[in-house]
N, C-alpha and C positions, 0 to 999 in steps of 0.2 A: 198634232192629231189628237181627238178627243172622240174615241167610239167607246160603245158599250156594249159587251157580250149580253144579250137578254135571253138566248135559248140555246141549249145544247141538247143533244139528244143521241142515246143509241138505240137504234131502232132494228127491229128483225124484220127481214124482208120475207126469209123462207128459213128453214131449218139449216141450209147450207151456207146461207149467205147474210152476213151482219154489216149494215150500212152503219158507219159511225160519221157522224157530222155534227157540227155546231152551228150556229147562225148568230150574226150580230147586226145591229143597227147603226148606221153612221148618223151620229149626233151633230155633225157639222160636215161642210162640203169638203170634198178632197180633190186634189189634181194629179195629173198623169205624174207619175214617178213617186208618189207619197208610199211609205210603207209601214205596216204594222205586222208585229210578231205576236205569235199566240205559242204558249207552252202550256204543258199539263205538268211539268216538275213542279214537286212542291216547294215551298218557300220555307228556309232554315229559320228557327228562331234567331240566330245569331246573325242572320242576313244572309242573301244570297240564295241562289237556288239549289237544290238537291239535284244531282244528275242521274243520268239512266233512264229517262222518259224522251218523248220527241217534242220538238220545236219546229214551227214553220213560219216563214215570212211570206206576206203578200204584199206584192208591189202592184200599184193600179196602173193600168194601161191606159184608162180614160179617165175624164172627170165624172165625179158622181157626187149628187147631192145629197145633202142631210136627209136622212128618212129611207134612204137606200138599203135593203136588207140583203146581207150577203150570206151564202151557206158555204162553208168548208168541208168538203168531204175527204175521208182518207182514201176510199176506194170508190170510184176513181179519184186521184187527188187532183182536186180542182176547186176554185172559187167562182160561184156563178150568182146572179141576182135572181128576184123571184122569176123573171122571165127565162131563167136557165142560160142565160148569156154570159159569158165570161168576164170577171171583171178586172182580172189582172193574172200574173204569173206567180206561182208558188215555187218557193225554194225549201229545203229542208224535207221533214217527214212529215206526213199526216198523223194528227192525234190519235192514240189508240186509248180513247176515254174507256173507264173501267165500269162496269155494273155494279160494282160493289162500292162506289162512290170515286169522286175525282174532282179536279180544278182545272180552272182554265184562266192563266193572266195573259191580258193584252198589254203590250209594252212598244214603245219607240226603238227599234232595234239600233237607231244612231245613238242612244242613250240607255243601253241596257241596264236594266236596275242591278244593284250589288248592295253588299254591305257597306252602309254608310251613304248611300245614294239611291233613293228609290223615286227619284224624280221622273223617271222614264217609263214608270206605271201608267196605263191607262185606265183599266177596269180589272175585275176579278169575280169570279163565280166559284163556288164552292159547294159541291154536292154530296157532302159526306157529312151532313148533320153540321154542328157548330165547327168552327175553326180549331184544329189541334193545337196543342203545346208547341208538337215539333213535326217536322217532315220526317217521319221515319220508315214510310213505305211509300208505294205507288198510289195509294189512295188517301194519303195524309198531307197536310200543309199547315204551317203557322200563318197567320196575318201579318202581311207586312204593315208598319206603322202607318204607311201612308192612307191607307184604307179604313174607312167607317162603314159597317155595314148600315144599308139604308140611305147612304150618300152616294158612294162611289164603287161599291162592292155589294155582294149579296152572299149568303150561305143559306142553303136550303135544309131545313131541319124538319122532320127526319130525314136522312138520306132517302133519296127515291132515284130510280134509273133514267127517268125522262122528266124534263120539265119545259115548260113553255109559257112564255108571256105572249098573251095574244091581244093585239090592238089593232084598232082601224088603222087606215093610213094614216101617215104623218109626213105632209108635203109641205109644210110652213113652219116658219119660227114659233109660233104659237102653239103648234101641235107639237113640235120637238120639245118646248119647254114643258108642255103637259105631260109628255111620254117620259124624259127624264126625271121629273118629280114622282111618277108613279111607278118606275121600273122597280126600286127597290124596297116597294111598301111589303 
């Protein structure tokens, strides 16, 4: 699976309710049963994930085309498309993204990245300024060596609470290739 996280946000709906969600766009078609996992755990400089934060796994319950945008929210814990229709089932715990900066790693749960084998990674976004030398807290992460900002990952510097990549629809291969090229600029 090759998907890319293109947006994540912590939105304040009112003073008592905080909506935490992130959105990603499929850059290839997926079929029923395919899975992708997301974690906010930082990556240790020596390899492997720092523990203590949340991880969730999405299992698609229908086929979806490249260009489909999916939003995963913590509360309610759901994964929906732009029409607010469920795209699959979620296992685990919704991500609790920090307004002080955070990261999201997307990976293949059948090939969980580890020290010495990062091949299961799909994409990464780091919204705490530049990548950190070490994952020492819930808001820090080093960058796995498989990632290159501007190619298959992005770090947003300076840290901001909400980021968004806004694009027109992307329904065919040419638009997907254009989208892929522009996401990490």
